[in-house]
TIZA-411743 format. One record per residue (C-alpha): x, y, z. Coordinates in steps of 0.02 Angstrom, whole numbers, plus 50000, padded with zeros to 5 digits. Example, Ala and Ser with C-alpha at 12.3 -4.5 7.8 and 13.67 -1.06 7.14 Angstrom:
2
506154977550390
506844994750357
This chain:
503
539925577755001
540265569954832
541945562154866
543495560854761
544245543654738
546035538254721
546725523454627
548475517854672
549795529354597
548595541254510
547255551854589
545925562054502
544295569954551
542865558254516
543035554954330
541165556954306
541545573054213
542145561854070
540625550754079
539295563154028
540345569453883
540085554053778
538815550553639
537215560353668
536445557753497
534575558953521
533095551953428
532165566053342
530575572453423
530595589253334
531825597753219
532145612453336
532665600953479
533515585353416
535285583953347
535315587653161
536815583953050
537675600353096
537445596853282
538135579153260
539685585953175
539895598853313
539725585053442
541055574453357
542235589453356
541955591653543
542345573453580
543915574953474
544365590253582
544325601453427
543435614653529
543765629553414
543055620053265
541545615153368
541195632953421
541305639053242
539885627153199
538715632853338
537185643153287
537025654653437
537385671753361
535615677353402
535005669453565
533255676253530
533105666353369
533975649753401
533745637753257
534195622053355
534115620853545
535365606653548
536685620053518
536385626553694
536865609553761
538355607953645
538995625353686
538955621353871
539755604453841
541215612353749
541465625053889
541325611654023
542635600953939
543805615653920
543725620954102
543825603354173
545315598254068
546265614554087
545825617354270
545925636054232
544965645754365
544945661454258
543685652654146
542455650454288
541605667454280
541245667154092
540735648954110
539435653454243
538745667254133
538595655153987
537695642154094
536495655054165
536075661753992
535735644653919
534685639054068
533675655154061
533265652053878
532725634253914
531715639454067
530765652353967
530405640653822
528705632353813
528725615153735
528055597653759
529675590353689
530665579153811
532305586953755
531865602953850
532125595854025
533455583953963
534575598153904
534215608154063
534655593454176
536245589654078
536815607754088
536455608154276
537425591954297
538905598454198
538925614454301
538845604354461
540325593854409
541325609554372
540945615654548
541475598754615
543115600054520
543515616254611
543045609654783
541375618954796
540435603854860
538905613054929
538605622454766
538905606254669
537615596954774
536255609854735
536655609354550
536585590454549
534955591154648
534175602154513
534775590254378
534025575654474
532335583954497
532225589154315
532665572154243
531475563754367
530075574954304
530545571054125
530545552454163
528785553354233
528145563554086
529075553753951
529465536254018
529905529653844
531205543053807
532825533053804
533965547453853
533135548254024
533925531554070
535665537854028
535575553554134
534605545754277
535735530454279
537275541354300
536455551654437
535885536154531
537645528954523
538385545354587
537125546454729
537405528254775
539275531054791
539105544854920
539745539055092
538345532555204
538735545355339
538085558655220
536445549555194
535505562455296
536085576055177
535465565955028
533795563755114
533715582355149
534075586154966
532795573254910
534085562754819
533845543954810
534755530654714
536025516654719
537475510654615
536515494854574
535015504954517
536085516054408
536955501154330
535295492654293
534675508154203
536275509754104
536295491154061
534585492953979
535355505553861
537015496453839
536195480053790
535105488053658
535595491753481
535325510353487
536255526753478
536535526853667
537435510053674
539195517253662
538945529853800
538105517453916
539555505153898
540815518553944
539795524454092
539685506754156
541555504154130
541945518854244
540755512854378
541525495454369
543295502054373
543185516154500
541755511354615
541515492454607
543395489154590
543175477854439
544495485354324
544665470354207
542825471454160
542995490254143
544445488654021
543495476153915
542025488153893
543135503353867
544135494253734
542545492153631
542215510753641
544005515553598
544095503753449
542545512353378
543255529853411
545165528553390
545315546353324
544615554053483
545945560953600
544695560353742
544285541953712
546135538053705
546405546653872
544935537453952
545525520453890
547295523853950
546635528554123
545685512154139
547155502054076
548235509954211
546875506354338
546995488154285
548895487854305
549175487654116
550295502854100
551325494353964
549775494853853
549275512453906
550965520353868
550915518853677
549185526753678
549865541553774
551515543053681
550635543453513
549495557653571
550315574753576
549755584853728
549365600053619
549135595253436
548695609253317
546835613353324
546515603253481
546205608253660
547825607553761
547805591553863
549335591753976
548675577954088
549355566253955
551105571354012
550615568154193
550065550454153
551625547054051
552665552854199
551755540254309
552145525854191
553955530854167
554155530654357
553375513254363
554575507254228
556095514554315
556375526654171
556745541254286
557475553754164
555935552954052
554805553554205
555625569754261
555425577154088
553575572654082
553195579954253
554135595854211
553085597654054
551495595754156
552065608254289
552585621254161
551045620154050
549535614854152
548465630054191
547575622954343
548165621454522
547675603454558
549015589854542
550435602554534
551015598354710
550905579854671
551865582354509
553245591054607
553275576554730
553385564054586
554785574554513
555675572354680
555425553554665
556175554254491
557795560854569
557745550554730
557465533754646
558845537654521
560065540754664
560245559354627
560085564554809
560655582654796
559335586554665
558085575954763
558335586454920
558105602554824
556535596354738
555835589454902
555935606654982
555175614754828
553715602454831
553395606855013
553125625054966
551815621454833
550025624654895
548945609254929
547295608154836
545745597654866
546345583754751
546775567254835
548425566954741
548985583554815
548385578554989
549375562554977
550905572154920
550685584055066
550655569655190
552175561555110
553115578055124
552775580255310
554215569055359
555975574255315
556425555855294
556385550255114
555415534455072
556325517855056
556995516954880
556765498154859
554995497854928
554445512654823
555135504154668
554175488154711
552595498254737
552745507454572
553195491954470
551705482554544
550515497054512
551045497554330
550935478754303
552805476654280
552785460854383
554435453254330
555305469254385
554355468754550
554885450654576
556705455254551
556575469854671
555725459054804
557125446354791
558395460254820
557395467454964
557205450555050
559095449955068
559145465655174
558525469455349
557365484255368
557835495155515
556145504255519
554615494855579
553505503355450
554625497755306
554535479755365
552645480155372
552515488655203
553675475755126
552455461855175
551025472355108
551905475354941
552195456754923
550355453854959
549845466254825
550975457954696
550325440554738
548545446954728
548835455054558
549595439054492
548115428554549
549085419554686
547605420054803
548205409554950
549895418254956
549025435054950
547855430355093
549315424855200
550315440555166
548815452155195
548525443555362
550375445255404
550265463855366
548755466055480
549575456755624
551275464955610
550555482555596
549825481755773
548985497955825
549935509155705
548805520155599
549605515855432
548465512055286
549285495255249
548225484855372
546625494055323
546865490555139
547425472855178
545755469955264
544855477655116
545775466654991
545455451155097
543615455655087
543695456154897
544585439354891
543285431255005
541875439254905
542575432454741
542615415054818
540795416554871
541235416955056
540125431855095
540145429555284
542045430955290
542005445155165
540825454655279
542015452355427
543485458755324
542555473855254
541965478855428
543765477055490
544345488655350
543085501755407
543655500255589
545385507655553
545475526255589
546585541255554
547565533955409
547895542955247
546655533755138
545275531755267
543875539455164
544295530055007
544495513055091
542945515555198
541915520155043
542495504854948
542135493555097
540385500755122
540015498954937
540555480754943
539515477655101
537965484455014
538265472954865
538405457154972
537025461655095
535705453254987
536765437454975
536985434455162
């Protein structure tokens, strides 16, 4: 029900699991509940991914005599981070036991302190996001429902408790991003909310000068970047957060992700290269290698790309993105002209199991045909995705001198030119090329015309032509049975909701 989203070359489960990990430093209502100095230090260690150090600071040796209940939250937070970053399913059983124990303690505790339900709702939300990571959408929905009901109750009881806005804002944004066709399920679960509502709640916190400001800014940046498709705004907010927390490996990763989302891979790469995937004392973070591999492919640095993807494949403990990494490893050979190795790697990638991640599903679809993708078009696509526009220009010039024998390649070439023009702010050229893509695609169920309609909608919306934007977004939704149907449809419906009030 809670969908995963894809952005261009990189695909991850909803990055909300990062959002709730940031800056939960609460105003004191009682010494046994609020963060004291030890808890704050533990929290900083968690955000720095120094999980062993954090656990050594927790005061949970005797669950019957807990000195500070914030440690229940922090203990779960550390475990949640570990399992989400590693993807290791063997951690799931002990994680569930930990969550159950901590929730039982909170449930049995009598207190009129607002932290009680806050911690419970946060732990439920974390547990739900773990379930979502492993494709257990039904279990995740019930966990998120419990978190929603608890924080709603807390909000009614303690309307001035600032932390309520942070948690409820995130939940409202998540609920608002669920596809409209699942609205009946939300109603059945008693979940209500919109992206706009969530943003408004988070903005209240972000605009204040309080301990929640940093977290609220980062939450908003993810919503802007991944849901509202406003990556430039997202990068601006995330940059503030990163500059204030440059020592945090997690913050570095988040900022790099958003830079890549905004086609600024050249700026993201130094952040990733200066961060070792497994520095001493830190949680192993092999997704850094995966992201570096993406950027090296975009640059045309194929040998380094292959090395990065091999590192990810050999060391990542989870199952997700392994198939996609094998496919990208194939591209690293194919685009370098090493066809014998490319054929071998292509067959190997086919044999890797497909997970629920959009990246692996996309790799699976790409591997269904025994025909390799056009080298020149793939290079144009990757260079554009990374923001290496001069390289893309040069490749387009070379491609324009050849005749494509496959209809699909000809249509995609127009689409890739449209994407480059759009990214460079050449609006009229982009409109013309998107329209050319739509017309030349005919009735073929490729995603190029669907995304062209979506992007036309964004261009019209930015110009204030909401009537034309509505037509384009509805056209994007009308395309069926293409590989990015759910993602494009979700984005179009989100945009339609945002302009509905303006028509």
